[in-house]
SEVEXDREN-456045 format. One record per residue (C-alpha): x, y, z; residue in three letters. Coordinates in steps of 0.05 Angstrom, whole numbers. Example, Ala and Ser with C-alpha at 12.3 -4.5 7.8 and 13.67 -1.06 7.14 Angstrom:
+--------+--------+--------+-----+
!     px !     py !     pz !   r !
+--------+--------+--------+-----+
!    246 !    -90 !    156 ! ALA !
!    273 !    -21 !    143 ! SER !
+--------+--------+--------+-----+
//
This chain:
+--------+--------+--------+-----+
!     px !     py !     pz !   r !
+--------+--------+--------+-----+
!      0 !     -1 !     -4 ! UNK !
!     21 !     68 !    -18 ! UNK !
!     31 !    124 !     41 ! UNK !
!      3 !    197 !     41 ! UNK !
!     56 !    239 !      3 ! UNK !
!     96 !    185 !    -22 ! UNK !
!    127 !    203 !    -91 ! UNK !
!    124 !    145 !   -143 ! UNK !
!    134 !    141 !   -216 ! UNK !
!     69 !    125 !   -260 ! UNK !
!     50 !    118 !   -330 ! UNK !
!    -22 !    147 !   -341 ! UNK !
!    -62 !    103 !   -391 ! UNK !
!   -127 !    138 !   -386 ! UNK !
!   -181 !    195 !   -365 ! UNK !
!   -232 !    192 !   -315 ! UNK !
!   -297 !    228 !   -335 ! UNK !
!   -273 !    295 !   -309 ! UNK !
!   -211 !    295 !   -351 ! UNK !
!   -157 !    272 !   -292 ! UNK !
!   -105 !    219 !   -315 ! UNK !
!   -114 !    154 !   -296 ! UNK !
!    -46 !    108 !   -269 ! UNK !
!    -39 !     45 !   -236 ! UNK !
!      1 !     33 !   -174 ! UNK !
!      5 !    -37 !   -151 ! UNK !
!    -59 !    -53 !   -188 ! UNK !
!    -94 !     12 !   -148 ! UNK !
!   -126 !     65 !   -195 ! UNK !
!    -93 !    128 !   -182 ! UNK !
!   -132 !    194 !   -208 ! UNK !
!    -76 !    255 !   -231 ! UNK !
!   -108 !    323 !   -246 ! UNK !
!    -67 !    353 !   -303 ! UNK !
!    -38 !    290 !   -329 ! UNK !
!    -59 !    258 !   -396 ! UNK !
!    -53 !    184 !   -425 ! UNK !
!     17 !    173 !   -450 ! UNK !
!     48 !    217 !   -396 ! UNK !
!    102 !    182 !   -348 ! UNK !
!    104 !    234 !   -291 ! UNK !
!    126 !    229 !   -217 ! UNK !
!     62 !    231 !   -177 ! UNK !
!     52 !    250 !    -97 ! UNK !
!     -4 !    212 !    -63 ! UNK !
!    -51 !    266 !    -31 ! UNK !
!   -108 !    223 !    -15 ! UNK !
!   -118 !    148 !     -4 ! UNK !
!   -183 !    112 !     -2 ! UNK !
!   -188 !     35 !     -6 ! UNK !
!   -199 !     21 !    -71 ! UNK !
!   -158 !     85 !   -109 ! UNK !
!   -118 !    149 !    -95 ! UNK !
!   -109 !    217 !   -117 ! UNK !
!    -44 !    241 !   -141 ! UNK !
!    -17 !    307 !   -149 ! UNK !
!     28 !    320 !   -214 ! UNK !
!     99 !    332 !   -192 ! UNK !
!    146 !    325 !   -249 ! UNK !
!    138 !    302 !   -325 ! UNK !
!    187 !    255 !   -336 ! UNK !
!    169 !    232 !   -405 ! UNK !
!    109 !    277 !   -441 ! UNK !
!     61 !    245 !   -480 ! UNK !
!     68 !    250 !   -556 ! UNK !
!     -2 !    287 !   -552 ! UNK !
!     13 !    330 !   -507 ! UNK !
!     20 !    409 !   -513 ! UNK !
!     23 !    472 !   -474 ! UNK !
!    -45 !    496 !   -458 ! UNK !
!    -64 !    566 !   -485 ! UNK !
!   -108 !    592 !   -429 ! UNK !
!    -67 !    624 !   -370 ! UNK !
!   -122 !    588 !   -319 ! UNK !
!   -127 !    519 !   -348 ! UNK !
!   -123 !    476 !   -294 ! UNK !
!   -157 !    524 !   -243 ! UNK !
!   -217 !    544 !   -282 ! UNK !
!   -274 !    494 !   -284 ! UNK !
!   -289 !    505 !   -364 ! UNK !
!   -242 !    463 !   -397 ! UNK !
!   -211 !    392 !   -389 ! UNK !
!   -167 !    375 !   -446 ! UNK !
!   -135 !    436 !   -462 ! UNK !
!    -66 !    408 !   -451 ! UNK !
!    -77 !    354 !   -504 ! UNK !
!    -79 !    361 !   -583 ! UNK !
!   -147 !    363 !   -611 ! UNK !
!   -134 !    312 !   -656 ! UNK !
!   -117 !    267 !   -595 ! UNK !
!   -183 !    290 !   -569 ! UNK !
!   -223 !    265 !   -617 ! UNK !
!   -190 !    203 !   -624 ! UNK !
!   -198 !    189 !   -549 ! UNK !
!   -275 !    206 !   -556 ! UNK !
!   -284 !    165 !   -614 ! UNK !
!   -252 !    107 !   -584 ! UNK !
!   -283 !    120 !   -511 ! UNK !
!   -353 !    112 !   -544 ! UNK !
!   -337 !     52 !   -585 ! UNK !
!   -310 !     16 !   -527 ! UNK !
!   -368 !     35 !   -488 ! UNK !
!   -421 !      4 !   -545 ! UNK !
!   -373 !    -64 !   -541 ! UNK !
!   -362 !    -71 !   -463 ! UNK !
!   -423 !    -44 !   -442 ! UNK !
!   -465 !    -63 !   -500 ! UNK !
!   -440 !   -124 !   -520 ! UNK !
!   -445 !   -105 !   -589 ! UNK !
!   -388 !   -136 !   -638 ! UNK !
!   -358 !    -81 !   -674 ! UNK !
!   -357 !   -115 !   -740 ! UNK !
!   -432 !   -118 !   -743 ! UNK !
!   -452 !    -46 !   -740 ! UNK !
!   -427 !     21 !   -780 ! UNK !
!   -381 !     59 !   -734 ! UNK !
!   -372 !    135 !   -765 ! UNK !
!   -312 !    178 !   -753 ! UNK !
!   -325 !    229 !   -700 ! UNK !
!   -365 !    295 !   -721 ! UNK !
!   -331 !    362 !   -703 ! UNK !
!   -329 !    423 !   -721 ! UNK !
!   -287 !    486 !   -694 ! UNK !
!   -257 !    467 !   -623 ! UNK !
!   -257 !    541 !   -603 ! UNK !
!   -302 !    600 !   -591 ! UNK !
!   -365 !    560 !   -607 ! UNK !
!   -408 !    573 !   -548 ! UNK !
!   -469 !    614 !   -567 ! UNK !
!   -485 !    630 !   -490 ! UNK !
!   -438 !    644 !   -423 ! UNK !
!   -450 !    660 !   -350 ! UNK !
!   -403 !    689 !   -317 ! UNK !
!   -411 !    699 !   -237 ! UNK !
!   -379 !    760 !   -207 ! UNK !
!   -341 !    777 !   -153 ! UNK !
!   -289 !    828 !   -123 ! UNK !
!   -222 !    818 !   -121 ! UNK !
!   -166 !    875 !    -94 ! UNK !
!   -225 !    921 !    -95 ! UNK !
!   -249 !    914 !   -168 ! UNK !
!   -304 !    881 !   -197 ! UNK !
!   -286 !    816 !   -236 ! UNK !
!   -328 !    763 !   -272 ! UNK !
!   -301 !    689 !   -289 ! UNK !
!   -320 !    625 !   -278 ! UNK !
!   -314 !    569 !   -217 ! UNK !
!   -264 !    529 !   -195 ! UNK !
!   -281 !    457 !   -206 ! UNK !
!   -317 !    434 !   -148 ! UNK !
!   -329 !    498 !   -112 ! UNK !
!   -364 !    573 !   -123 ! UNK !
!   -292 !    603 !   -117 ! UNK !
!   -292 !    654 !   -180 ! UNK !
!   -229 !    655 !   -229 ! UNK !
!   -233 !    718 !   -265 ! UNK !
!   -222 !    702 !   -337 ! UNK !
!   -192 !    762 !   -377 ! UNK !
!   -221 !    718 !   -447 ! UNK !
!   -252 !    656 !   -439 ! UNK !
!   -231 !    613 !   -502 ! UNK !
!   -293 !    577 !   -513 ! UNK !
!   -338 !    639 !   -522 ! UNK !
!   -334 !    700 !   -574 ! UNK !
!   -283 !    739 !   -557 ! UNK !
!   -338 !    802 !   -555 ! UNK !
!   -366 !    770 !   -499 ! UNK !
!   -307 !    785 !   -459 ! UNK !
!   -309 !    855 !   -484 ! UNK !
!   -375 !    872 !   -461 ! UNK !
!   -360 !    830 !   -394 ! UNK !
!   -301 !    875 !   -379 ! UNK !
!   -339 !    937 !   -394 ! UNK !
!   -399 !    920 !   -349 ! UNK !
!   -343 !    905 !   -294 ! UNK !
!   -315 !    972 !   -305 ! UNK !
!   -386 !   1006 !   -307 ! UNK !
!   -406 !    975 !   -232 ! UNK !
!   -329 !   1001 !   -203 ! UNK !
!   -346 !   1074 !   -232 ! UNK !
!   -414 !   1062 !   -205 ! UNK !
!   -415 !   1029 !   -137 ! UNK !
!   -449 !    972 !   -158 ! UNK !
!   -424 !    910 !   -110 ! UNK !
!   -418 !    838 !   -131 ! UNK !
!   -469 !    790 !    -93 ! UNK !
!   -428 !    753 !    -40 ! UNK !
!   -455 !    686 !    -25 ! UNK !
!   -428 !    682 !     45 ! UNK !
!   -458 !    745 !     70 ! UNK !
!   -519 !    751 !     15 ! UNK !
!   -504 !    818 !     14 ! UNK !
!   -482 !    849 !    -53 ! UNK !
!   -522 !    861 !   -121 ! UNK !
!   -497 !    838 !   -187 ! UNK !
!   -492 !    765 !   -191 ! UNK !
!   -479 !    740 !   -260 ! UNK !
!   -468 !    768 !   -323 ! UNK !
!   -505 !    725 !   -370 ! UNK !
!   -493 !    731 !   -452 ! UNK !
!   -525 !    692 !   -507 ! UNK !
!   -511 !    700 !   -585 ! UNK !
!   -536 !    682 !   -654 ! UNK !
!   -498 !    663 !   -713 ! UNK !
!   -503 !    731 !   -745 ! UNK !
!   -471 !    757 !   -696 ! UNK !
!   -528 !    795 !   -648 ! UNK !
!   -515 !    791 !   -572 ! UNK !
!   -566 !    796 !   -515 ! UNK !
!   -543 !    816 !   -446 ! UNK !
!   -573 !    789 !   -380 ! UNK !
!   -552 !    824 !   -320 ! UNK !
!   -571 !    772 !   -258 ! UNK !
!   -591 !    816 !   -191 ! UNK !
!   -602 !    809 !   -120 ! UNK !
!   -656 !    862 !   -126 ! UNK !
!   -714 !    898 !   -168 ! UNK !
!   -674 !    945 !   -210 ! UNK !
!   -606 !    963 !   -236 ! UNK !
!   -567 !   1028 !   -210 ! UNK !
!   -556 !   1074 !   -269 ! UNK !
!   -585 !   1024 !   -322 ! UNK !
!   -605 !   1076 !   -371 ! UNK !
!   -530 !   1098 !   -369 ! UNK !
!   -504 !   1023 !   -377 ! UNK !
!   -553 !    999 !   -435 ! UNK !
!   -527 !   1072 !   -470 ! UNK !
!   -450 !   1055 !   -463 ! UNK !
!   -456 !    983 !   -483 ! UNK !
!   -500 !    994 !   -542 ! UNK !
!   -449 !   1059 !   -566 ! UNK !
!   -390 !   1016 !   -553 ! UNK !
!   -418 !    943 !   -585 ! UNK !
!   -466 !    950 !   -644 ! UNK !
!   -475 !    873 !   -631 ! UNK !
!   -510 !    884 !   -572 ! UNK !
!   -591 !    879 !   -593 ! UNK !
!   -624 !    858 !   -528 ! UNK !
!   -609 !    877 !   -453 ! UNK !
!   -650 !    838 !   -394 ! UNK !
!   -652 !    845 !   -322 ! UNK !
!   -660 !    787 !   -284 ! UNK !
!   -680 !    789 !   -208 ! UNK !
!   -663 !    733 !   -161 ! UNK !
!   -666 !    742 !    -91 ! UNK !
!   -664 !    674 !    -75 ! UNK !
!   -611 !    639 !    -34 ! UNK !
!   -596 !    591 !    -93 ! UNK !
!   -549 !    560 !   -132 ! UNK !
!   -595 !    571 !   -195 ! UNK !
!   -571 !    627 !   -235 ! UNK !
!   -633 !    657 !   -261 ! UNK !
!   -695 !    680 !   -217 ! UNK !
!   -773 !    675 !   -243 ! UNK !
!   -778 !    748 !   -266 ! UNK !
!   -743 !    778 !   -319 ! UNK !
!   -745 !    857 !   -347 ! UNK !
!   -729 !    882 !   -415 ! UNK !
!   -687 !    941 !   -412 ! UNK !
!   -675 !    953 !   -488 ! UNK !
!   -695 !    916 !   -553 ! UNK !
!   -731 !    859 !   -567 ! UNK !
!   -754 !    800 !   -516 ! UNK !
!   -714 !    750 !   -551 ! UNK !
!   -659 !    743 !   -604 ! UNK !
!   -678 !    704 !   -665 ! UNK !
!   -624 !    645 !   -685 ! UNK !
!   -628 !    608 !   -750 ! UNK !
!   -616 !    527 !   -744 ! UNK !
!   -626 !    478 !   -794 ! UNK !
!   -664 !    527 !   -841 ! UNK !
!   -715 !    540 !   -784 ! UNK !
!   -720 !    600 !   -735 ! UNK !
!   -718 !    603 !   -661 ! UNK !
!   -725 !    661 !   -613 ! UNK !
!   -677 !    656 !   -554 ! UNK !
!   -683 !    691 !   -490 ! UNK !
!   -652 !    683 !   -432 ! UNK !
!   -694 !    625 !   -404 ! UNK !
!   -693 !    587 !   -476 ! UNK !
!   -670 !    518 !   -476 ! UNK !
!   -623 !    523 !   -536 ! UNK !
!   -557 !    485 !   -561 ! UNK !
!   -501 !    522 !   -541 ! UNK !
!   -458 !    498 !   -599 ! UNK !
!   -497 !    519 !   -660 ! UNK !
!   -450 !    490 !   -709 ! UNK !
!   -447 !    421 !   -678 ! UNK !
!   -512 !    415 !   -663 ! UNK !
!   -534 !    427 !   -738 ! UNK !
!   -492 !    370 !   -758 ! UNK !
!   -520 !    333 !   -699 ! UNK !
!   -590 !    343 !   -724 ! UNK !
!   -579 !    327 !   -791 ! UNK !
!   -538 !    255 !   -782 ! UNK !
!   -608 !    243 !   -729 ! UNK !
!   -649 !    257 !   -798 ! UNK !
!   -605 !    220 !   -849 ! UNK !
!   -615 !    157 !   -795 ! UNK !
!   -691 !    162 !   -787 ! UNK !
!   -695 !    153 !   -856 ! UNK !
!   -758 !    193 !   -867 ! UNK !
!   -795 !    197 !   -933 ! UNK !
!   -849 !    242 !   -920 ! UNK !
!   -899 !    185 !   -902 ! UNK !
!   -877 !    170 !   -820 ! UNK !
!   -905 !    179 !   -751 ! UNK !
!   -846 !    208 !   -710 ! UNK !
!   -852 !    206 !   -631 ! UNK !
!   -803 !    251 !   -605 ! UNK !
!   -783 !    238 !   -527 ! UNK !
!   -749 !    278 !   -486 ! UNK !
!   -757 !    329 !   -540 ! UNK !
!   -746 !    393 !   -501 ! UNK !
!   -758 !    458 !   -544 ! UNK !
!   -767 !    405 !   -600 ! UNK !
!   -708 !    422 !   -640 ! UNK !
!   -692 !    357 !   -662 ! UNK !
!   -765 !    337 !   -683 ! UNK !
!   -782 !    405 !   -714 ! UNK !
!   -718 !    397 !   -759 ! UNK !
!   -750 !    337 !   -793 ! UNK !
!   -818 !    356 !   -796 ! UNK !
!   -817 !    373 !   -870 ! UNK !
!   -798 !    302 !   -882 ! UNK !
!   -850 !    270 !   -835 ! UNK !
!   -924 !    263 !   -840 ! UNK !
!   -928 !    274 !   -769 ! UNK !
!   -889 !    293 !   -706 ! UNK !
!   -904 !    284 !   -633 ! UNK !
!   -865 !    315 !   -583 ! UNK !
!   -862 !    290 !   -509 ! UNK !
!   -829 !    325 !   -454 ! UNK !
!   -837 !    334 !   -379 ! UNK !
!   -811 !    411 !   -366 ! UNK !
!   -872 !    456 !   -386 ! UNK !
!   -827 !    524 !   -404 ! UNK !
!   -795 !    469 !   -456 ! UNK !
!   -861 !    449 !   -481 ! UNK !
!   -889 !    516 !   -492 ! UNK !
!   -821 !    540 !   -524 ! UNK !
!   -831 !    481 !   -567 ! UNK !
!   -900 !    499 !   -594 ! UNK !
!   -878 !    570 !   -607 ! UNK !
!   -825 !    547 !   -647 ! UNK !
!   -865 !    505 !   -689 ! UNK !
!   -917 !    568 !   -701 ! UNK !
!   -859 !    610 !   -716 ! UNK !
!   -837 !    564 !   -770 ! UNK !
!   -905 !    548 !   -797 ! UNK !
!   -898 !    480 !   -781 ! UNK !
!   -975 !    456 !   -776 ! UNK !
!   -955 !    376 !   -770 ! UNK !
!   -928 !    375 !   -702 ! UNK !
!   -956 !    371 !   -637 ! UNK !
!   -925 !    375 !   -564 ! UNK !
!   -947 !    332 !   -495 ! UNK !
!   -916 !    358 !   -435 ! UNK !
!   -916 !    299 !   -383 ! UNK !
!   -869 !    247 !   -365 ! UNK !
!   -847 !    199 !   -423 ! UNK !
!   -865 !    141 !   -389 ! UNK !
!   -931 !    167 !   -371 ! UNK !
!   -952 !    187 !   -433 ! UNK !
!   -927 !    137 !   -478 ! UNK !
!   -963 !     84 !   -437 ! UNK !
!  -1029 !    119 !   -446 ! UNK !
!  -1021 !    137 !   -515 ! UNK !
!  -1050 !     94 !   -578 ! UNK !
!   -998 !    124 !   -626 ! UNK !
!   -966 !     83 !   -675 ! UNK !
!   -896 !    110 !   -695 ! UNK !
!   -859 !     88 !   -750 ! UNK !
!   -804 !    117 !   -717 ! UNK !
!   -781 !    142 !   -650 ! UNK !
!   -720 !    187 !   -631 ! UNK !
!   -703 !    195 !   -563 ! UNK !
!   -654 !    247 !   -532 ! UNK !
!   -663 !    229 !   -457 ! UNK !
!   -621 !    259 !   -397 ! UNK !
!   -552 !    233 !   -376 ! UNK !
!   -588 !    174 !   -339 ! UNK !
!   -610 !    155 !   -407 ! UNK !
!   -685 !    130 !   -426 ! UNK !
!   -721 !     98 !   -363 ! UNK !
!   -735 !     21 !   -370 ! UNK !
!   -814 !     29 !   -381 ! UNK !
!   -798 !     78 !   -435 ! UNK !
!   -756 !     23 !   -473 ! UNK !
!   -807 !    -31 !   -468 ! UNK !
!   -868 !     15 !   -487 ! UNK !
!   -822 !     39 !   -550 ! UNK !
!   -813 !    -40 !   -562 ! UNK !
!   -887 !    -47 !   -553 ! UNK !
!   -897 !      9 !   -610 ! UNK !
!   -857 !    -32 !   -658 ! UNK !
!   -832 !     21 !   -693 ! UNK !
!   -782 !      5 !   -755 ! UNK !
!   -723 !     52 !   -729 ! UNK !
!   -708 !     81 !   -668 ! UNK !
!   -655 !    140 !   -664 ! UNK !
!   -619 !    146 !   -599 ! UNK !
!   -586 !    219 !   -584 ! UNK !
!   -545 !    213 !   -521 ! UNK !
!   -498 !    251 !   -481 ! UNK !
!   -468 !    191 !   -439 ! UNK !
!   -448 !    131 !   -487 ! UNK !
!   -446 !     83 !   -421 ! UNK !
!   -526 !     99 !   -412 ! UNK !
!   -535 !    100 !   -484 ! UNK !
!   -501 !     33 !   -487 ! UNK !
!   -542 !      0 !   -438 ! UNK !
!   -607 !     25 !   -463 ! UNK !
!   -584 !     -4 !   -541 ! UNK !
!   -567 !    -69 !   -505 ! UNK !
!   -647 !    -85 !   -478 ! UNK !
!   -668 !    -58 !   -539 ! UNK !
!   -621 !   -104 !   -579 ! UNK !
!   -652 !   -160 !   -536 ! UNK !
!   -720 !   -145 !   -554 ! UNK !
!   -720 !   -148 !   -630 ! UNK !
!   -676 !    -96 !   -654 ! UNK !
!   -603 !    -90 !   -678 ! UNK !
!   -556 !    -35 !   -679 ! UNK !
!   -546 !     -1 !   -751 ! UNK !
!   -500 !     51 !   -748 ! UNK !
!   -472 !    106 !   -685 ! UNK !
!   -436 !    163 !   -692 ! UNK !
!   -403 !    211 !   -640 ! UNK !
!   -407 !    279 !   -648 ! UNK !
!   -357 !    329 !   -610 ! UNK !
!   -410 !    383 !   -583 ! UNK !
!   -368 !    409 !   -529 ! UNK !
!   -286 !    407 !   -549 ! UNK !
!   -240 !    412 !   -502 ! UNK !
!   -281 !    387 !   -446 ! UNK !
!   -295 !    311 !   -435 ! UNK !
!   -362 !    309 !   -463 ! UNK !
!   -382 !    278 !   -519 ! UNK !
!   -454 !    260 !   -556 ! UNK !
!   -474 !    204 !   -593 ! UNK !
!   -528 !    183 !   -649 ! UNK !
!   -538 !    110 !   -661 ! UNK !
!   -603 !     80 !   -699 ! UNK !
!   -635 !     12 !   -687 ! UNK !
!   -674 !    -23 !   -737 ! UNK !
!   -719 !    -74 !   -726 ! UNK !
!   -705 !   -148 !   -738 ! UNK !
!   -778 !   -158 !   -754 ! UNK !
!   -779 !   -111 !   -813 ! UNK !
!   -729 !    -96 !   -861 ! UNK !
!   -682 !    -45 !   -856 ! UNK !
!   -615 !    -41 !   -897 ! UNK !
!   -552 !     -3 !   -884 ! UNK !
+--------+--------+--------+-----+
//
């Protein structure tokens, strides 16, 4: 057994879900932040448990061929990125293999019996159209940034490489304004202060919405701030004030006041227009989301005659993007606000062959007499419930298209379907969140009872 503070040499062979390197010492897993596969390193044990240990990277003895110098000055302290010390090519290979291994090991699928397509990726930097920066005070100055991992300690960030550059410029301008006007940041410990978060949303045409989340009912000198922002940044089209006086980790409160412009920005995705307000559900990586939706549509194989059941549909973006090629789209979602957004999105785009039902997927599909030809699922990280999978099998659709943010739970759900009359035909990873450990997957199951060629 190792001892605390002991320094050993380890070869890093894998990554945890948080992006920490994994090595082994006498058979025990050792988790090492800031290490990547291929590194040989000196590691100091800082925590010992029964079946694992946590180590601190002391020295790189032989760097991995995939290791690079991070291009972010706060990498390793900020909780935003996990993989900025690895080449993007290596990151994509890792994610591709991770999904494949989960399908094989957890799903029991033979890689020779389905088509596993190369990972889909877009631009790895500046891809986020949404940023939520907590605000604090450091050395007497108002600052904004991101929380460090597993804490609410704000790490000030001059320019986050995941966000558009203008987001950082707008944020900096707001911080300067707060300093000049005596607007104090909210302090979670004392429950005093005013400005909690600077929340930004952007669209493909460069328009930006600025939402100021405050611990109060109004913003001091708000007219002056709005004038300053619109004078300096032509991209700013809407400014909102969100009231959040609750002692909570939830960023937005229930009340949002419009200070400038339209109540929502408008963005285009897969040829459809979507309104984006501070509360709207919307994909943060537009380009990758569009590629994912196009792949899901390809896998659905619609001809215009099919009824499509879209489970866990959110604001309806996936189903609505397929509506022109379907007979009917029926979306099911448990969050009432998302369902209302979905209905508004359908109306905005003049889509009349889509309807949306608010309710738990298990309960709704147990009560429906719908006979879907294609079922689409995009569940939360925990995957589909067993009752949902059983109901899908009872529907006996020709195809089941599954979108997942966790390939482990996806593999489990696909295995259930494979044991109940379906065969995995194709799967593809989609890198929706470059430089982080997250990877999406799209898969299609075809019924063994009906013809489905690949």
